[in-house]
C-alpha positions, 0 to 999 in steps of 0.5 A, a space after each residue: 103379427 109379432 115382430 122381432 126387434 131387428 124386424 121392427 127396425 127394418 119395418 121402420 126404416 122401410 116405412 121412410 124409404 118406401 114411396 106411398 101408393 098413388 092412386 091413379 083416379 085421384 087428380 094427376 099432375 102429369 103436365 106439371 111433372 113432365 115439365 119438371 122432369 124434362 127441364 134442366 133442374 137438379 133441384 126441385 122444391 115443392 112447398 105449400 102448406 099442409 094438404 095441398 097435394 105434396 106428397 101425392 105429386 111426389 108419389 106420382 111422379 115416383 111412380 111414373 119415373 123411368 129413372 133410378 129412384 129413391 125415396 125418403 119420408 123424414 120424421 121428427 126423430 130424424 132431426 139429427 145430422 148424423 141420422 140424416 146423413 145415415 138415411 140419406 147414405 141408405 137411400 142412395 145406396 141403390 143409386 151410387 154404389 160408393 154411397 155404401 162405403 159412406 154408410 158402413 163408416 159412419 163417423 161419430 161427431 156432427 162435425 165429422 158428418 159435415 167435414 167427412 160424410 156429407 162431402 163423401 156422399 156428394 162424391 158418391 152421387 156425382 160419380 153415380 153412372 145412372 141418371 136418377 130422381 131422389 124424392 125427399 118428403 117432409 123436409 120441414 121436420 129438419 130444424 136443426 141448423 146442421 141438418 140443412 148444412 148436411 143436405 146443402 153439401 150433399 145436394 152439390 154432388 147431384 150430377 146433370 140428369 139427375 134431380 132431387 125433388 123436396 117437399 116441404 111446408 116452409 121454403 128451404 131458404 138456405 138451400 136457394 142460396 146454394 150452388 144448387 140454386 142455379 139449376 132449381 125449380 120452385 113449385 108453390 101452393 099456387 101451382 098445386 091448387 086444384 081447379 073444377 076438373 080436379 074437384 070432380 075427380 076427387 068427388 068421384 073418387 069419394 063417392 060423392 055426386 055433386 052438381 057443378 055449381 056446388 064443386 065450384 063453390 067448394 074450390 072458391 071456398 077451400 081455394 084450391 086446397 086438396 084436403 079440404 075438397 076431399 073432406 068436402 066430398 066426404 061430408 056431402 055423402 051424409 047430405 047437404 052441410 051448412 057452409 063453413 065460414 072464415 074460421 079455421 077450415 081444417 078444425 071444422 071439417 075434421 070435426 065433422 068428419 070425425 063426429 060421424 064415426 063410431 065412437 069406438 073408431 073415433 077414439 082409436 083415431 085420437 088415442 093413435 095419434 100419438 104414433 108417427 107410424 101405426 103398426 097393428 101390434 103397436 095399436 094393439 099393445 097402446 090401446 090394450 086391444 086385439 083388432 087394430 088391423 081390422 080398424 085400420 084397414 076399415 079407416 083405409 076403406 073409408 079414404 079418411 086420411 088414412 093410407 097403408 103400405 102395399 102389404 098393410 104392415 104399417 099405416 100413416 095418417 095425413 100429417 094434417 089430420 094427425 095434428 087435428 087428432 092430437 089437439 083434439 086428444 089434448 083437449 078431451 083426454 089430456 089425462 090419458 096421454 101419459 098412459 098411452 105414451 108409456 104403453 108405447 115406450 114399453 112396446 118399443 123397449 120390448 122390441 129393442 127400439 129404444 129412440 122411440 121408447 125414449 121419445 115416448 117415455 119423455 112424452 109420458 114424463 116417466 122421467 125415471 123410465 127415460 133416464 134408464 132407457 138413455 143410459 141403455 142407448 147412450 153408447 149406441 147413439 154415440 157410436 152412430 154420431 147422433 150426438 144432437 139426439 142424445 143432447 136432445 134427450 139429456 135436455 129433455 130429461 133434465 139434469 134434476 132427473 138425470 142426477 137420480 140415477 147414478 148409472 146415467 150420470 156415469 154414462 153421461 159423463 163418459 159420453 160428454 168426455 169423449 164426445 162432447 165439449 170441453 165445457 160439457 166434460 167439466 160440468 158432468 165430471 163435476 156432477 158426477 163428483 157430487 154422486 156418493 161412492 156407494 150409490 147403487 148403479 146398474 153395471 158399474 161401480 160408481 167410485 170407479 167410474 169417478 176415479 177414471 174420469 179423473 184419471 183421464 182429465 188429469 185436472 189434479 195433476 199426473 201423480 193424482 191421475 196415476 193413484 186414481 187409476 190404480 184405485 179403479 183398477 183395485 175396485 173394479 170387478 174382474 168381470 165388469 165391462 168397464 175392467 178393460 178401460 180401467 186397466 188401460 187408463 192405468 196403463 197409460 198413465 204409468 206410461 207417461 209417469 215413466 214406469 214404461 216396463 209396467 205400462 207395457 205389461 199393463 196395456 197388453 193385459 188390457 188388450 187381452 181383456 178388451 178382445 175378450 169384451 168386444 172393446 175395439 176403442 180400448 185396443 186401439 188406445 193401447 196399441 197406439 200407446 205402444 207404438 208410440 213407445 216404439 217410435 220413441 226408441 226407433 223400433 220401427 218394425 214393432 211400431 208398424 205391427 202395433 199400428 196395423 193392429 190398431 187400424 185394423 181394429 178401426 176398420 173391424 170395429 167401425 169406430 172411425 171418428 172415435 176420439 182415439 183414432 186420431 192417435 192411431 192415425 198420427 202414429 200411422 203417419 210417422 210409421 209411413 213417412 219413416 218408411 218413405 211411403 209418403 203418399 199413405 203417410 200424409 193421407 193418415 196425417 191429414 186425417 188425424 190432423 183434422 180429427 185431433 180437436 176430438 181429443 181436446 183439453 178434457 182428455 189430455 191423457 189422449 190429446 197430448 201423446 197424439 199431439 206429440 206424435 203429429 209433431 214428429 210427423 209434421 217435422 218429418 215432411 218439413 213443416 216446422 209451423 205445424 209442429 209449432 202450432 201442435 206444441 202450443 196446443 200441447 202446453 195448453 192442455 198439460 195437467 197442473 204441477 211441475 212434476 209431470 214425470 215423463 210427460 215433462 220429458 216428452 214434450 221437452 223432447 218435442 221442443 228440442 226436435 223443433 229447435 233443432 230443426 233445420 229447414 232447408 227451404 222456407 215453407 211457412 207460406 205453404 203450411 197447411 196445418 189448421 188450428 182446431 178453430 180453423 179446422 171447425 170452420 173449414 166444413 161450413 165453407 162448403 155452404 153458402 152460410 155468411 160469416 155471421 151464420 157461421 158465427 152463430 153455428 159456432 158461438 164465436 163473434 163474426 170478427 173471429 170467423 173472418 180472421 180464421 177465414 183469412 187464415 184458411 185462405 192463406 194457408 191453402 193459397 186460395 182466394 175464394 170459397 170454391 178454391 178453398 173447398 177444392 184444395 181441402 178435397 186435394 188434401 183430404 181435409 175434407 171428403 171421404 175418411 181413410 178407405 173411401 178417399 183413396 178410391 178417388 
């Protein structure tokens, strides 16, 4: 079976969102399931060690459920807030029609996932007209703290009459404290233990004929452990076996099971244990053979902890079995693991599945290949909001290995500047500065990239930035995909240096290039810059045209949440409020205010003009406090030097507007303008994290969080977290992005 890249991606997604087949001849737990189904628990947690039948319970329930159902099996690569919310939205699409909007408007930063996407999906679920049951297996793979934050927020939207069933090796204690805990049921290992009657069914299914006394001994020794009983049944078919002691039961039994297999089959299992999903073509490539499909079918027939999907396109090893095999592979053939991972990486890369290719390249310690793949995958990962995954790759590859690939340094520096923290931006811009200008890089001119980064960050002042921008345009080839960003950066620096006439010409040229290259981000920046000029001149009709093109590009380019989108929404807020369209103006203003912190000190070329427009919009609604807050943020990110040309003039204009603003009503206590720090705290108030835990998430002190929470409570006129969240929804400081929220 030959798979194209898109077909493979769909197959891998299907393997996660399709329930395994439940064998009705196996042990049934009908009574337990009926009790859970008919109860009033919106959340059911099934927690037990591997091998106790958690997945079997879920699949039996899924097979007999008459309500709408969704299924999700999580894997290690899903331990990323953005990846998790995408999977949840995809699964929930069949349950709630508006979940598709969440999926299609996926944001690009983790904070947007928690502040926008998770509450939007919770809202979609809460409005679901049909009752449903959502099954999520292997929740224990979620170790990233924000993944549990996202899951907690989403679960708050489960309506009465619907249920979410979570299976995990560890109890999700965070969820136990959440709002869904008041309507939760907990199933543990004691509830899943197999009794003698169940052991009889297991033995019969395995084709073993065992005396009742032996069965009772098995149940006692295995403590009702389903996997252990199944292995006992398999072992008994070859005759009596010695009683096992108190050492690790799984190791002993697995060794016995695997030892009796033909050597070729045993090696097949060992060597393919590096794979999370067994696809026959993939196994053939990794093992350099052509009969993997036959071997996998034979293993399934042996009931040796191998299950297949309904069409036998993918197979799955029982997690505990796979863990044993991986340990055995490490002990027996550690030297071969790099080669096996390398072949897997090559196969996934050939089929366009870069994330899996990267993970296997890293496991193979083939860091040159991993670095090259990350360079190719960085932009898609950024667009998908998978900054946690990208950060993990960067950490696992290591700075020393990344620095050997100039292309990787360029790409990662761009990512750090546009999506990382200010510290990340400074670190990687410094590292990029150490790369030789004439270093060989694929698809990018290093000297041009360095100049563009310097121009964006303006660390040496605006005059130096203008020189860097002009240099980048001079050396970047006309057919380069980096050409239109270079031209845009020149146009933006010209604008803030005071050469507005030439800036308009250059920005217009950049728009044409970006349209040809399919780069929506450049178009949005350029149209927002042109809208700024029109607003300053009072040319509202022209401003509205530029704003509409910017917003349309955000929609069609699916880049809501990018660093530059706050700029476009700030311009839209000014235009809408000036036209008297207060409702839409306030919506754009809320979106821009909540997204402005993405354009921080590392990108003053975007951050300053975004805030200048927000000052105007806030004064339009009479919120002088918010305007003053924004002005203070501008002053903190202004480039060094006394001569900042037109940029200084624009900031002076903002100061004058604030000073001359006459307020007829004291609105100070009604300001809802949250600082960047407060905006980062707000999404966590949806969860039941304590102040200390929120402080740990944000790397600040608990006292700082207390101060920021008090300010949020005061500004939103709330006395409890629930009131804060409710008020934030009303003001669209939390919840769906523009377009989704409008449907509420």
